Each structure stands twice: as C-alpha cells, then as structure tokens.
RODO-2510 file (C-alpha; in nm, 4 decimals, decimal comma):
residues 174
     n   res          X          Y          Z
     1     x    12,4676    11,4574    11,4052
     2     x    12,7865    11,5718    11,5799
     3     x    13,1000    11,3538    11,5818
     4     x    13,1756    11,2854    11,9579
     5     x    13,5707    11,4087    11,9203
     6     x    13,7355    11,4864    12,2567
     7     x    13,7521    11,8387    12,1432
     8     x    13,3567    11,8424    12,1523
     9     x    13,3507    11,6154    12,4856
    10     x    13,5852    11,8700    12,6616
    11     x    13,3820    12,1704    12,5391
    12     x    13,0508    12,0386    12,6488
    13     x    13,1612    11,9135    12,9850
    14     x    13,2019    12,2853    13,0613
    15     x    12,8360    12,3753    12,9775
    16     x    12,5838    12,3792    13,2843
    17     x    12,3159    12,1811    13,1126
    18     x    12,5560    11,8759    13,0600
    19     x    12,7063    11,8747    13,4070
    20     x    12,7165    11,5757    13,6115
    21     x    12,6539    11,3218    13,3051
    22     x    12,8667    11,0624    13,3155
    23     x    13,0739    10,9754    12,9605
    24     x    12,8880    10,7180    12,8238
    25     x    12,5698    10,9804    12,8792
    26     x    12,7637    11,2543    12,7470
    27     x    12,8308    11,0398    12,4283
    28     x    12,4730    10,9580    12,3900
    29     x    12,3751    11,3066    12,3873
    30     x    12,6690    11,4023    12,1417
    31     x    12,4946    11,1536    11,9103
    32     x    12,1855    11,3559    11,9459
    33     x    12,3290    11,6725    11,8880
    34     x    12,2699    11,8494    11,5217
    35     x    12,5612    12,0965    11,3731
    36     x    12,4373    12,3796    11,2374
    37     x    12,6647    12,6428    11,0542
    38     x    12,5037    13,0042    11,0495
    39     x    12,6341    13,3080    10,8700
    40     x    12,6037    13,6716    11,0028
    41     x    12,2465    13,8270    10,9929
    42     x    12,0775    13,4787    10,9906
    43     x    11,7851    13,4272    11,2017
    44     x    11,8292    13,1125    11,4366
    45     x    11,4826    13,1656    11,5448
    46     x    11,1877    13,4127    11,5848
    47     x    10,9973    13,5567    11,8752
    48     x    10,6408    13,3841    11,8421
    49     x    10,7244    13,0988    11,6221
    50     x    10,6661    12,7490    11,7787
    51     x    10,9898    12,5884    11,8924
    52     x    11,0729    12,2196    11,9626
    53     x    11,4931    12,2895    12,0008
    54     x    11,7481    12,4721    12,2021
    55     x    12,1014    12,5565    12,0612
    56     x    12,4494    12,5474    12,2187
    57     x    12,6961    12,8034    12,0655
    58     x    13,0342    12,6320    11,9759
    59     x    13,1815    12,9191    11,8127
    60     x    13,0650    13,2723    11,6903
    61     x    12,8059    13,5259    11,8506
    62     x    12,4299    13,5683    11,8547
    63     x    12,2087    13,8264    11,9690
    64     x    11,9242    13,7438    12,1464
    65     x    11,6216    14,0257    12,0657
    66     x    11,3012    14,0784    12,1769
    67     x    11,0147    14,3071    12,0536
    68     x    10,8869    14,6074    12,2844
    69     x    10,5349    14,7305    12,2946
    70     x    10,6611    15,0044    12,0539
    71     x    10,7546    14,7462    11,7981
    72     x    11,1227    14,8299    11,8478
    73     x    11,3585    14,5290    11,8632
    74     x    11,5568    14,5088    12,1763
    75     x    11,9224    14,3572    12,1824
    76     x    11,8672    14,1864    12,5311
    77     x    12,2054    13,9736    12,5559
    78     x    12,4914    13,8694    12,3245
    79     x    12,5976    13,4827    12,3569
    80     x    12,9055    13,3429    12,2490
    81     x    13,1153    12,9987    12,2756
    82     x    12,9557    12,7866    12,5527
    83     x    12,6299    12,9767    12,5975
    84     x    12,2966    12,8375    12,5312
    85     x    11,9571    12,9274    12,4416
    86     x    11,6083    12,8085    12,3538
    87     x    11,5836    12,5553    12,6589
    88     x    11,2635    12,6883    12,7768
    89     x    11,1095    12,5367    12,4522
    90     x    11,2241    12,1876    12,5998
    91     x    11,0459    12,2426    12,9020
    92     x    10,7267    12,4864    12,8138
    93     x    10,6236    12,3841    12,4752
    94     x    10,5268    12,7416    12,3832
    95     x    10,6225    13,0016    12,1107
    96     x    10,9644    13,1273    12,1206
    97     x    11,0057    13,4088    12,3485
    98     x    11,2896    13,5961    12,1674
    99     x    11,4658    13,6342    11,8457
   100     x    11,8103    13,5083    11,8161
   101     x    12,0441    13,6691    11,5071
   102     x    12,3830    13,5427    11,4061
   103     x    12,6250    13,8389    11,4842
   104     x    12,9590    13,6469    11,3971
   105     x    12,9483    13,3370    11,1969
   106     x    12,8252    13,0509    11,4124
   107     x    12,8413    12,6973    11,4622
   108     x    12,5558    12,5966    11,6718
   109     x    12,4421    12,2633    11,8179
   110     x    12,0472    12,2014    11,8342
   111     x    11,8934    11,9304    12,0717
   112     x    11,5093    11,8915    12,0220
   113     x    11,2272    11,7669    12,2534
   114     x    11,2286    11,4465    12,0343
   115     x    11,6082    11,4032    12,0938
   116     x    11,5280    11,4440    12,4704
   117     x    11,2846    11,1723    12,4306
   118     x    11,4974    10,9790    12,2508
   119     x    11,7587    10,9919    12,5710
   120     x    11,4809    10,9039    12,7868
   121     x    11,4296    10,5893    12,6154
   122     x    11,8148    10,4895    12,6219
   123     x    11,9388    10,6449    12,8977
   124     x    11,6824    10,8172    13,1847
   125     x    11,9559    10,9062    13,4115
   126     x    12,1103    11,1142    13,1641
   127     x    11,7663    11,2641    13,0756
   128     x    11,6976    11,3374    13,4405
   129     x    12,0589    11,5251    13,4963
   130     x    11,9770    11,7042    13,1667
   131     x    11,6303    11,8151    13,2604
   132     x    11,7538    11,9144    13,6167
   133     x    12,0205    12,1159    13,4711
   134     x    11,7708    12,2719    13,2471
   135     x    11,5533    12,3470    13,5432
   136     x    11,8554    12,4761    13,7399
   137     x    11,9324    12,7048    13,4609
   138     x    11,5849    12,8432    13,4264
   139     x    11,5791    12,9077    13,8048
   140     x    11,9051    13,0907    13,7703
   141     x    11,7943    13,3263    13,5103
   142     x    11,4486    13,3818    13,6983
   143     x    11,6510    13,5092    14,0010
   144     x    11,8264    13,7325    13,7833
   145     x    11,5433    13,8788    13,6490
   146     x    11,3726    13,9319    13,9684
   147     x    11,6888    14,0984    14,1019
   148     x    11,6577    14,3523    13,7607
   149     x    11,3079    14,3801    13,8622
   150     x    11,3249    14,4947    14,1875
   151     x    11,5723    14,7246    14,1135
   152     x    11,4094    14,8865    13,8784
   153     x    11,0914    14,8895    14,1148
   154     x    11,3328    15,0757    14,3555
   155     x    11,4618    15,3107    14,1134
   156     x    11,1194    15,4241    13,9355
   157     x    10,8705    15,3500    14,2256
   158     x    10,6816    15,0347    14,3161
   159     x    10,3802    15,0748    14,1095
   160     x    10,5955    15,1051    13,7612
   161     x    10,7042    14,7438    13,7582
   162     x    10,4450    14,5084    13,9336
   163     x    10,4327    14,1815    13,7429
   164     x    10,1401    13,9318    13,7825
   165     x    10,2176    13,5668    13,8264
   166     x     9,9416    13,4946    13,5938
   167     x     9,7203    13,6697    13,3367
   168     x     9,4393    13,8916    13,4612
   169     x     9,1188    13,6690    13,4810
   170     x     8,7639    13,8211    13,4568
   171     x     8,6230    13,9228    13,7872
   172     x     8,9963    13,9661    13,9422
   173     x     9,0232    14,2834    14,1440
   174     x     9,2205    14,5604    14,0063
***
C-alpha cells in the first residue's frame, strides 16, 4: 500500500480521476493504492489477458501498444508521470485492450476493482466521484478517437473506416 506523504497527495490531486475528492477521500484512495517498481522492458499488462486493475504512472515512461491484424505491434501512445491506463478494466471487466511496456524505469500505483469495492463500502461519495471521473475520461478518449476516425474517413473515403457500434449478428443486412 502507498504511504500518504504530502508529495503523493499533491501529485494525485493533479490527476483527473482523483479530481474533486475530499482530503479524507483521497487519503482513503491512497491507502488502497499498490506501489510497483517496473524496470525497462517489463510488461505491465498484456493485450487479451483478463484485467482487474488500472495504473497511475508516478515516474518513468510506459508505451501502450496494440497488435494489428498483420500481427505487428503498433505503438499507440507513450505515457509518463501523471498519466494513467487500464481504467477500462474497472468498468467493463473485459480482457485488456492493449499491452503496456516500460520504456524508462517506472513507479506505478495500481488500483483494483476489489480496491474500488472497498472504497464503495467505506466512502460511497469518493467511490462515486472516482467512477464519474473514470467515465469522464473514457468519454474524453472516445471523443478523441471519434475525431481521429472522422479525419481518417475524410482522408481515405467514407467506406474505408466504417465502424459498427455492435458486432454483426446473423441476419444483419450487409
């Protein structure tokens, strides 16, 4: 568990998913965080594996990668101090959508869905705030992805980048 130093409190206050938490609420969250030290080249999580935790980058850099249809590993983004990843796993309980690899030695704080359930039992208001903040971040990222898709559709032709909102079902018109 992470120690609640003033430095850590100040650091976490700047992170969107902890925004709006009261001091006692933030201290409850800090008590739930698990500090991890990851060396260069370490795989924090792997695309396709089941997920129960998210991570906040305290120091170092990690790279988020996805496997393309060709099998190539595509570097999607680099994250550094103050960034976070894996939050989808706390909401949808699905397999990881990406692989995250450490590029510079990193200190990470993890928060699991069990930790969130503990927060729910001890401080419902802080739990709701964290969940709302995660939902806001997911919405922000979806808007950015939509914008990128529209730009791609515009550049390459509308038929190239159509994405369905749900998988195809037998009997759907093509």
